[in-house]
Backbone as JSON, one array per atom type, in Angstrom:
{
  "sequence": "MATLTPPADRTDFADADRGFLGALHPCVVRDATGRVVWDNDAFDFLDRDRSPTVHPHLWRQARLCAKQALDCSTRPTPRSPS",
  "N": [[0.78, -1.2, 0.13], [0.85, 2.13, -1.12], [2.08, 5.48, 0.59], [0.75, 8.09, 1.93], [1.77, 11.34, 0.95], [2.29, 13.55, 4.07], [-0.36, 16.08, 5.05], [1.05, 18.66, 5.51], [3.49, 18.9, 3.97], [5.39, 20.72, 2.05], [6.79, 19.88, -0.33], [6.54, 19.07, -2.97], [4.65, 21.07, -3.69], [6.69, 23.25, -3.77], [8.17, 21.97, -6.13], [6.22, 22.11, -8.27], [6.02, 24.42, -8.36], [8.78, 25.35, -9.68], [10.22, 27.0, -11.45], [8.17, 28.59, -12.5], [6.75, 30.85, -14.51], [4.74, 33.06, -15.33], [1.26, 33.58, -14.99], [-1.76, 33.24, -16.35], [-4.61, 35.51, -16.3], [-7.88, 36.59, -17.21], [-7.67, 32.83, -15.95], [-8.57, 31.59, -18.39], [-9.5, 29.87, -21.49], [-10.16, 29.71, -24.32], [-12.22, 28.3, -27.66], [-11.96, 28.83, -31.17], [-14.22, 29.92, -31.76], [-14.84, 31.87, -29.36], [-15.81, 29.87, -27.86], [-16.08, 28.54, -24.13], [-13.34, 26.76, -23.29], [-11.74, 25.82, -21.55], [-11.9, 26.36, -18.2], [-9.89, 27.71, -15.65], [-10.24, 29.32, -13.41], [-12.88, 28.75, -12.06], [-11.29, 26.98, -10.21], [-10.82, 28.81, -8.43], [-11.98, 28.39, -5.6], [-10.33, 26.58, -4.46], [-8.48, 28.11, -3.21], [-8.99, 28.91, -0.56], [-9.22, 28.03, 2.76], [-9.45, 24.68, 3.42], [-12.67, 23.0, 3.63], [-13.96, 20.87, 6.82], [-15.22, 18.92, 6.06], [-13.73, 18.07, 4.01], [-11.41, 15.64, 2.88], [-8.09, 15.75, 3.97], [-6.14, 14.91, 2.13], [-6.88, 15.0, -0.49], [-7.67, 17.45, -0.95], [-5.29, 18.58, -1.11], [-3.88, 17.04, -3.14], [-5.91, 18.69, -4.91], [-5.38, 20.78, -5.38], [-2.74, 21.03, -5.97], [-3.28, 19.89, -8.61], [-4.55, 22.11, -9.78], [-3.34, 24.07, -10.27], [-1.56, 26.9, -12.65], [0.54, 25.97, -15.54], [2.64, 27.64, -16.83], [5.49, 27.84, -17.4], [9.2, 27.47, -17.27], [11.82, 25.48, -18.56], [14.79, 24.39, -18.59], [16.32, 21.8, -18.04], [16.44, 18.83, -17.26], [15.33, 17.8, -14.06], [16.82, 16.12, -11.41], [15.69, 13.1, -10.13], [14.19, 11.55, -7.04], [14.88, 8.08, -6.32], [12.24, 6.05, -6.0]],
  "CA": [[0.04, 0.39, 0.06], [1.5, 3.72, -1.02], [1.57, 5.5, 2.02], [0.52, 8.87, 1.72], [2.61, 12.59, 1.86], [1.8, 14.8, 4.97], [-0.76, 17.43, 4.14], [2.0, 19.77, 5.84], [5.08, 18.48, 3.8], [5.44, 21.08, 1.32], [7.96, 20.07, -1.51], [5.56, 19.07, -4.04], [4.04, 22.56, -3.98], [8.24, 24.0, -4.19], [8.85, 21.48, -6.9], [5.53, 22.68, -9.14], [6.49, 26.16, -8.51], [9.71, 25.54, -9.97], [10.59, 27.44, -12.71], [7.57, 28.97, -12.73], [7.01, 31.73, -15.16], [3.67, 33.78, -14.63], [0.01, 33.44, -14.29], [-2.8, 34.21, -17.49], [-5.57, 36.17, -16.08], [-8.12, 35.33, -16.62], [-6.98, 31.49, -16.78], [-9.45, 31.19, -19.14], [-8.68, 29.1, -22.69], [-11.14, 30.01, -25.61], [-12.05, 28.21, -29.1], [-11.75, 29.61, -32.21], [-15.63, 30.72, -31.8], [-14.53, 31.9, -28.3], [-16.66, 29.0, -26.6], [-15.24, 28.69, -23.27], [-13.11, 25.24, -23.46], [-11.41, 25.65, -19.75], [-12.16, 27.85, -16.77], [-9.18, 27.76, -14.54], [-10.63, 30.06, -12.5], [-13.36, 28.06, -11.28], [-10.88, 26.35, -9.21], [-10.23, 29.93, -7.19], [-11.84, 28.1, -4.3], [-9.51, 26.2, -3.54], [-7.17, 28.84, -2.28], [-9.59, 28.99, 0.24], [-9.14, 26.64, 4.02], [-10.46, 23.45, 3.46], [-13.42, 22.46, 4.21], [-13.56, 19.92, 7.54], [-15.48, 17.72, 5.47], [-13.19, 17.26, 2.66], [-10.43, 14.69, 3.4], [-6.99, 16.57, 3.55], [-5.34, 14.42, 1.33], [-7.77, 14.95, -1.3], [-8.01, 18.9, -0.98], [-3.85, 18.67, -1.72], [-3.79, 17.01, -4.81], [-6.85, 19.19, -6.02], [-4.5, 22.36, -5.43], [-1.63, 21.09, -6.75], [-3.76, 19.97, -10.16], [-5.26, 23.19, -10.0], [-1.72, 25.29, -10.66], [-1.03, 27.08, -13.6], [1.78, 25.4, -15.46], [3.54, 28.51, -17.87], [6.76, 27.66, -16.59], [10.22, 27.64, -18.11], [12.53, 24.04, -17.73], [16.07, 23.94, -19.23], [17.21, 20.87, -18.21], [15.89, 17.66, -16.55], [15.6, 17.97, -12.53], [16.73, 14.89, -10.96], [14.6, 12.82, -9.37], [15.06, 10.63, -6.03], [14.51, 7.01, -6.64], [10.86, 5.76, -5.19]],
  "C": [[0.59, 1.46, 0.01], [1.24, 3.99, 0.06], [1.68, 6.92, 1.15], [1.5, 10.25, 2.31], [1.76, 13.45, 2.98], [1.17, 15.87, 4.44], [0.12, 18.49, 4.28], [3.05, 19.76, 4.71], [4.76, 19.25, 2.36], [6.16, 21.28, -0.48], [6.86, 19.8, -2.82], [4.94, 19.92, -4.61], [5.22, 23.71, -4.52], [8.55, 23.12, -5.59], [7.9, 21.95, -8.41], [5.87, 23.97, -9.39], [7.99, 26.59, -9.29], [9.73, 25.76, -11.24], [9.26, 28.31, -13.47], [7.19, 30.61, -13.55], [6.09, 33.37, -14.92], [1.91, 33.06, -15.09], [-1.31, 34.4, -15.68], [-4.51, 34.52, -16.49], [-6.36, 37.11, -16.6], [-7.7, 34.29, -16.64], [-7.96, 31.11, -17.17], [-8.96, 30.57, -20.57], [-10.37, 29.14, -23.48], [-11.01, 28.87, -26.89], [-12.11, 29.33, -30.38], [-12.88, 30.78, -32.21], [-16.17, 31.62, -31.06], [-15.5, 31.35, -27.07], [-15.53, 28.45, -25.37], [-14.4, 27.05, -23.22], [-12.76, 24.52, -22.45], [-11.04, 26.69, -18.89], [-10.99, 27.17, -15.59], [-9.73, 28.26, -13.09], [-11.35, 29.77, -11.69], [-12.86, 27.52, -9.94], [-10.35, 27.39, -8.39], [-10.66, 29.04, -5.86], [-10.88, 27.36, -3.21], [-8.17, 26.67, -3.31], [-7.78, 29.34, -0.74], [-8.91, 28.21, 1.21], [-9.97, 26.06, 3.3], [-11.29, 23.12, 3.89], [-13.45, 21.11, 5.72], [-14.27, 18.4, 6.61], [-15.06, 17.24, 4.05], [-11.83, 16.87, 3.14], [-9.06, 15.83, 2.77], [-6.09, 16.33, 2.43], [-5.72, 14.76, -0.37], [-7.57, 16.82, -1.85], [-6.28, 19.31, -1.38], [-3.45, 18.43, -2.63], [-4.6, 17.52, -5.59], [-6.05, 20.45, -5.97], [-3.13, 22.5, -6.34], [-2.48, 20.83, -8.29], [-4.03, 21.44, -10.36], [-4.14, 24.0, -10.38], [-1.69, 25.42, -11.89], [0.18, 26.19, -13.76], [2.28, 26.25, -17.19], [4.45, 28.42, -17.15], [8.25, 27.57, -17.92], [11.45, 26.74, -17.66], [13.81, 24.22, -18.94], [16.75, 22.98, -19.07], [16.26, 20.18, -17.02], [16.42, 17.84, -15.12], [16.26, 16.37, -12.33], [16.21, 14.21, -10.09], [15.01, 11.88, -7.96], [14.5, 9.54, -6.28], [13.32, 6.59, -5.68], [11.35, 4.48, -4.37]]
}
């Protein structure tokens, strides 16, 4: 069984922020006709405190997934062995 990362461990967030250049405001992607195909701003609620009814690991994962990814990577970073 896999072990869960403690909610207070910020390593994944630091890794996700490495090379970050900026954010889109608003972070809404539209197709050629103007139809919204992705609205990352809909996840702004994740910036607030977690409700006690939400599992802390689910909240942590959702916050990681909602990060924008406009970044610059010049070389691969070494990963620790699993």
